[in-house]
C-alpha positions as CSV (number, residue, x, y, z in Angstrom):
1,M,-9.9,-122.5,174.8
2,G,-9.3,-126.0,176.3
3,H,-12.0,-126.0,179.0
4,Q,-15.7,-127.1,179.2
5,P,-18.2,-124.3,179.1
6,S,-20.4,-126.2,181.4
7,K,-17.6,-126.0,184.1
8,A,-16.6,-122.5,183.7
9,N,-17.8,-119.1,182.3
10,R,-15.3,-116.2,181.8
11,Y,-16.4,-112.6,181.9
12,V,-15.1,-109.2,181.5
13,L,-16.7,-106.6,183.9
14,V,-16.1,-103.0,183.3
15,S,-15.8,-101.1,186.5
16,Q,-17.3,-97.7,187.0
17,D,-13.8,-96.2,186.3
18,R,-14.0,-97.9,182.8
19,V,-11.2,-100.6,183.9
20,R,-11.7,-103.8,182.3
21,V,-11.6,-106.7,185.1
22,E,-11.7,-110.3,184.1
23,I,-13.3,-112.9,186.3
24,M,-14.0,-116.4,185.8
25,F,-17.0,-118.5,187.3
26,E,-16.1,-122.0,188.0
27,K,-18.8,-124.5,188.4
28,N,-19.0,-128.3,189.0
29,D,-21.6,-130.5,190.4
30,D,-19.2,-132.3,192.6
31,S,-17.8,-128.9,194.3
32,P,-19.1,-125.6,195.4
33,P,-18.8,-122.7,192.9
34,N,-15.7,-120.5,192.7
35,L,-15.3,-117.0,191.5
36,W,-11.7,-116.1,190.5
37,C,-10.3,-112.7,190.0
38,L,-7.0,-110.6,190.3
39,K,-5.9,-110.4,194.0
40,D,-5.2,-106.8,193.6
41,A,-8.7,-106.2,192.2
42,A,-10.2,-107.9,195.2
43,G,-8.5,-105.5,197.6
44,K,-7.2,-106.1,200.9
45,V,-10.8,-105.3,202.8
46,L,-12.6,-107.8,200.6
47,I,-10.0,-110.7,201.1
48,A,-9.8,-110.1,204.9
49,K,-13.7,-110.5,205.2
50,H,-13.9,-113.5,203.0
51,N,-10.7,-115.3,203.2
52,P,-10.4,-116.6,199.5
53,R,-7.9,-119.1,198.5
54,L,-4.8,-117.5,197.0
55,S,-3.0,-118.7,193.9
56,L,0.4,-116.9,193.3
57,A,1.7,-116.6,189.6
58,G,4.9,-118.0,191.1
59,D,3.5,-121.1,191.9
60,L,2.1,-121.9,188.4
61,W,4.1,-124.7,186.5
62,T,5.9,-125.8,189.5
63,R,4.3,-129.2,189.8
64,R,4.9,-132.0,187.2
65,G,2.7,-134.5,185.6
66,K,3.4,-137.3,183.4
67,D,3.8,-135.1,180.3
68,G,5.7,-132.2,181.9
69,P,4.8,-129.3,184.0
70,L,1.3,-128.4,184.9
71,Y,-0.4,-125.2,184.8
72,G,-1.7,-125.7,188.4
73,R,-5.2,-123.8,188.0
74,H,-8.5,-124.5,186.3
75,S,-7.6,-124.6,182.5
76,A,-10.3,-121.9,181.9
77,L,-7.9,-119.5,183.6
78,E,-4.8,-120.0,181.4
79,K,-5.8,-118.3,178.4
80,M,-7.4,-115.2,180.0
81,P,-5.1,-112.3,179.3
82,Q,-5.5,-110.5,182.6
83,L,-5.8,-113.8,184.8
84,G,-3.7,-116.5,183.2
85,N,-0.4,-115.4,184.8
86,A,-1.2,-113.3,187.6
87,D,-1.8,-113.4,191.3
88,L,-5.5,-114.4,192.0
89,V,-7.9,-115.1,194.5
90,C,-10.6,-117.7,194.5
91,F,-13.7,-116.9,196.2
92,T,-16.0,-119.8,197.4
93,P,-19.2,-117.6,198.1
94,D,-21.8,-119.2,200.2
95,S,-24.5,-116.7,199.8
96,V,-26.0,-114.3,197.0
97,E,-25.0,-111.5,199.3
98,Q,-21.5,-112.4,199.3
99,I,-21.5,-112.7,195.5
100,G,-22.8,-109.0,195.5
101,Q,-20.1,-107.8,197.8
102,I,-17.3,-109.4,195.4
103,V,-18.9,-107.9,192.3
104,D,-19.8,-104.7,193.9
105,R,-16.0,-104.2,194.9
106,L,-14.9,-105.2,191.3
107,R,-17.2,-102.5,190.0
108,R,-15.3,-99.9,191.9
109,V,-11.7,-101.0,190.6
110,T,-9.6,-98.3,189.2
111,E,-6.6,-98.7,187.3
112,S,-4.3,-97.9,190.2
113,D,-5.8,-100.8,191.9
114,I,-4.4,-103.3,189.3
115,S,-1.4,-101.7,187.8
């Protein structure tokens, strides 16, 4: 799918309400780990608490490279059905506790949260 597995892992988490929630864990020796998910799945409270980087769908394909428009995100996200063209947040967790808070929230996602 156009990415290096050593740099990113893609997952589908199933919430307690049986809603499929895609997440992507980006890892690189040269930068901190990143956890990408739908902005709506993260929810306002988690976003306010951890201040993730926002990546809006409207900003995709707006920059140009030498060969044409650039996707504008990690290439592993592009082929993900739920995340590829949606409004996302990118958390840079600095503790296992913070990762737990993010995953706990995603496990509580309902269909109305992401529709």
